[in-house]
N, C-alpha and C positions, 0 to 999 in steps of 0.2 A: 585655716580650716580647723573645725573643732576636733578634739580627740575624745575617745570614749573607750573604756575597757569593754571590748565586745564580748558580752555574755548574753544569754537568753533573757535574763531579767532586765538588763539595761536596754536591750534592743526593743523589748516589749514596751518600755516606757517612752521610747522616742516618739515624739508627736509629729503629726503631719506638718511639714514645713509651710504649706500653703504657697501662695505666690506662683511664679512661673518657672523657677529654677530648682534643680536637684540640690540636696545638701549632702556633702561627703563627711563621714566620720572615720577618722583613722584610729586604728587600734593602738592603745598605749603600750602594749607589750610586744607586738610583732610588727616590725618595720615593713611597710608596703602592703599591709593587710587592712582593708577598709570596708565600709558599708555605704552604699549610695541609696538615698531615700528620695523618692519622687514627691512632687507636691501632693499627690493623692495618697501617699503613705506606703507605696510599694517599695520594699527594701531588697537590695541585691548586694551580695558580697562581691568585692573586687580585689584584684591584686595589681600592684604597680611596681615597676622597677626599670633599671636601665640595662639593656642588653650589652654585655661586654663587647667593646670594639665600636660602639656607637655613641652618639651624643644626645640621643633622644630617649625620653622616658616612654615606656610602653605600659598601657593600662588594658587589662583584660577582665571580662566579667566571668565570675565563677558560677553564680547561679542565684536563684531567689531564696530569700530567707523563708523557711518553712519547708521548701523542697530540700534544702541543705541545712544541716545543723551547724552550729558555730564550730564545733570540733572538726567536722568534715570539711568545711570551708577553709579552716585554718591549715589543715593538712594539704589541701589543694594549693593554697597560697604558697606553702613551703616548696611544693613541687615546681611552681612557676618561678620562685626565687632561684632555685637550683638551675633552671633552664636559663634564666637571665645570666647567671654566673658563667655558664658554659657557652655563652654567645648565641643562644637559641631564642628566636622570637616565637612565642607560643601562638601568635596569630598566624604566622606562616605555617606552623605545624598543623593548625586547625584547617587552614585552607587546603593544604595538601591532602589531609585525611578526607576532607569533603570531596575533593577532586577524584581521589582514587576510588570512591564509592559510587561514582556516576555509572548508572546501569545502561545496558544496551537500550532498554525501553525509554529511558530518559533522553538518550541521544536521538532516538527515533522521533519522539514527541517534539523535541526542539527543532529537528531538521524539517519535518513535514509541517510544523506549526508556524513557520515563517510566513507572514502575510504576503500573498501574491507571488510567491516563489515557485510553487508547484501546482500543476493541474490536479484537480480532485482525483482523477483516475490514476495519476502517477502516485499520489500520496496513498491511495487505497492499495495499489500494487506493493508499495514498500511495506505497508502495515501487514499485508497478507503474508509476505515472505517472513517477516519477523514472527508473526503469530503462528505460522505453520511450520516453517523450516527450522526456525531457531527458537521454538517455544521454550525449551529448557534453558536457554541462555538469557531470556528477556530480563530477568531480575539479577543477573550476574553483573558485577562491575565490568565495564567494557574493557578495562585494562587487564582483566584476568583471562580474556579470551586469547588463546595462544595459536601459533601457526599449526601445531599438531592438531588442535581441536578443529580448526578450519579444514585442514586436509582430510581428516577423518569424516567430518560431516559431509563434505563434498563427495567423497567416495561412497558413503552410504546412500546419498541421493542418486548418484549415478547408477548404482546397481539395484537399489530397491525402492527408490522414490520415497514418498511420505509414509506409506504404509508397509514398506519393506517387501512389496510383492512385485512391483514392476519398475524397471529402470526408467529414470527420468533425467537424462543428461541435459536436455535443454533447460528444465526447471532448476537443475543443480547449478548451472552456469548463471542463470538469471538471478537466483537468490544470492549467490556470492557477489555478483555485481552490486546488488543493493547493499550488502554488508560492507563491501569495499568503499562505497560512497559514504556510508555512515561513519566508518573509521576515519576517512579523510576529513570529514566535517569535525569529528571529535578532536583530531590532531590540531586543528586550527582554533577550536572553540574553547577547549578546556585546558587549564594550565595548573601546574604545581605551584607551591608556595613561592618558589624562587623564580617563577615566570617561565620555566621551560615547559615544553609540551607534555601533556599527560601521557601521550603515546608517541614513541619515537619511530616505530616502524609499523606499517600496516600489515597485520598477519595474513591478509588475503594474498599478499605477495607470495605466500607458500605455494600458490597454485600456478605460478608462472609457467611451469612445465607440465601441469596436470589438468588444464582445462579440457572439458569433454570436447571431442571432435564431432561436430554436428554435420559436416559436409556442407555443400553449397546450399544457401538458403533458397535459391531459385529452384532447387530440385525437390523441395519439401511441399508437395501439393498432391491432391488426389488425381491420379493420372486418368486420361480419357477412358481407358479400358476398365477402370475400377469405379468411376463415379456413378454409373448406373446401379451397380450392386450396393454401393454406399447409400444412395438415395432410397432404394427399396428397403434396405435393412433398417434405416432410420424410421421410415414410415411403418414398418412392421413393429418396431419397438414401441412406437407411440400408441399402438393399439392396446397394449397391455403393460403400461408402465408400473414400476414398483411403488411409486409414490407421486405426489404432486410435484415435489422437487425434481424427481427423476424425469418427469414429463417436461418440466420447464427446461431442463438441461438438453433434452433431445430437441425440443422446439427451438431453443437458442442456436443449437448447432445447425439446424436446417435454415434458420433465418440468416445466419452468417454466410452459409454456402450460397444463398440466393441473393444476398446484398453486397457481399464483400466488406462488410463493416468490421471494425475492430471489436475485440471481445467486449470491452467495457462500454463501447458505444451501443452494442446490442443489449448487454446484460442490464444496463442502467436505463433502458428505454422505458418511458412512462406513457400511459394511454393518452395524456393530453397532447402528446407530440405525434400521434398517429391519426391519419385521416383515411377512413375507408368509405368508398362511394360505390354506388351501383355501376358507375362507369369505371371500368378497369383503368382507363387512362388518367383518372383523377385520384387514384389511391397513392398516398405518399407518407413519408415519415420525416420528422424534423430532427436535425442534429444540431443541438445548441452549444455543445462543448466539443469543438474540434481540436485535434492535436495541433493543426495549423490552419489559420484562416477564420473568416467570419462564419456564423451559423448558416446552415443551408437546409433546404427542403429537397429530399431525394425521392425519386419515383419508386413505386413497388411493382414487381411483376404480379401477374394474376396468381401465381403459385404462392408468393409471399403474402399477398392479400388474403388468400384463402386460409393460410396458416393462422394469420392474426384474427380472422373472423371466428375460426374455431376456438381460439383462445378466449375471445370475448364471450362466446357462448358458454364455455366451461367456467369462466370466472363468474359470470352472472348466475349460473346455476349453483355454484359453491356459495356465493353470497346469499342467495335465497334459501338454501338448505341450512345454512348456519346462522342466518339472521344477522350477518355482518355486512360491512361495506366492501365493495370490490377493491382489491389492492390497486394502488396507483401504478404498480409496475406491470409491464407486459409479461415478464418472466419472474414471478414472485417466488419467495422462499419462506419457509417457516423460521429461518435463521433470524438473528438479531438485526441484520442489515435489511431484512424485509424483501430482499431480491436475491436471485441466484448470483454467485460470484464466479462460478466456473462451470464446466460441463465435463468433468473428468471421466465419468462413467461412459457418457455418450462418445467421447473422443477415443476411449479405449476400444469401443466397438468399431468406430471409423478406422482406427489404426489397424485393427485386426483384418478388416475387410480390404483395406487399401494395401496391406502388406508392408507398411512402414510406419514408424512412430511419427505421429502428427499432433500438432497443437491446434487450438482454435484459431490462432493467427495464420496457420497454414491454410485454412479455408479461405482467407483473404487472398492468398497467393493462388489458390485454386480458381477463385472467381476471376482474377486477373488473367490467368492463362486461358480460361474458357472464352472470356470477352475478346481477347486479341487473337488467339490461335484458332479457335473453333468458330467463333461468330464474326471474325474479321472486323471487329470494331477498332476504330482509330485509337491511338494512344491518348490523344486529347480527350476523347469521350470516356475512355477507361479511367483516366486520372480523375475526371469529374465525378464519375459514379462511385469511386472509392474514396472521395473526399481529399484527394491530393491536389496540390496546386499544379496546374498543367505546366509541363516544362516548355511547351511551345507557346505559352501565353504571350500574345503580342499586344500592340497598342489598341487594336480593335477589341480584343477579348478583355483587356484590362479596363478600358474606359467606356465601352459601349454595350458589351454583352452582359446580360443579367445572369450572374453566376451564383445567386443566392437561392433561386427557385429553379430546380432542374427538372421540373415536370415534363419539359419538352424532350427529355431523354427516355421517357417511359418505353417507347418502342425498342430502344436499345437494351434496356434491362429485361424487357420481355423476351428478346431473342435469347438471352442467357438462360432465363427460367425455362423457356420452351426446350432449349437444347438439353439441359440437365434432365428434365422430365422425359424427353425422348430417349436419352441414354438409359433411363430406368425401364422403359418399355422394352428396349432392346435386350437389356440384361435379363428381364423376366422371361422374354421369349427364348433366349438362349438357355436359361435354367430349365425351361420346360421341354427343351429339345426341338423347338420350332426354328425354322430358318427364314421365316417371313414375319415381319412385324408391321402393323399399320402405323404410319408416321403421321404426325400432326399436320393438318392442312396448312 
């Protein structure tokens, strides 16, 4: 290999080598210090040496000529030579430094970005937790997040929620489960220079004895004696909403109460998957991304259909007034996502009226309770209406019954809508002091 006294003047005189191979020039004065020139003339300083205790020469790139002066590159080559003498491989040092700088956001992006591994709704949930609950940690190296930090953030969420005003124990637990999953992924995926795991202990383990006690899940629903007041309060709130987003949150809450849908199934609903007809029995909505199972078409009660018709009218009026196209989402938002992601304010109202802290998912439990306990629907029917795979599914149901279009269950979902609306009339009568209320025929 050619030798060259590496000075600015000499390097500027080096011609492009042409061909397909790089040319290496070793400095005449400093052992292991050189310049690699590509066929196009790009020159980079390099250092080479044998790490003590090994039999292999190690070559590392210092940087491009121009970005580095000759003197700067020579000093860096001296540093590398000292590392070689100490038995240190600079490449392993660089790999470890890179690993220790992996941020929480980087781990999140890598985890949710794996093709075909997560449902879109699950990925959105994980992103929401990191963006809201751990916003100040997103750009921190994940290895710098400690057990104390985890314990303190969980305690803050339990007592004050995101805004410091209302306890959110369920949200605190859910967010920490997401964090635990990301740490477990990072422990397997990211390694130090010596091959050991970047993280040896999951800091969410600090919550082993501190998880929020939420009670039995089956008890978290709007009780029979409260559902009428909740129904009336939500309808009163939608008469004078603070904003378009606030109304979308209220209407999403009502929709979930009437359908038993999961939060994201309702929040992400688009108009192309809604069918409204003059015949109440023909009104339906299509669920194309189920947690389990194939896409299905679900019936709508007259109450749910009326809610959606009102949303259509409001959306069309807004589009006409602003000269824009109607949002594709049934429950749109001015946010970047274009649709509402939650209904926190509406659920705070529901929780206050119901006398217990409830989430949107608890409306799904409410729907299930009303279907089976109040309307006496069979569990097979209730499973179908809530998008669950029926536990009693037999050979006939599995091989002969059409379970993709559930329009034939419209009378059953109508029973639930009628019962909820009836409870609203009862609650209104009780609030006015009456002891008789006209029931639906």
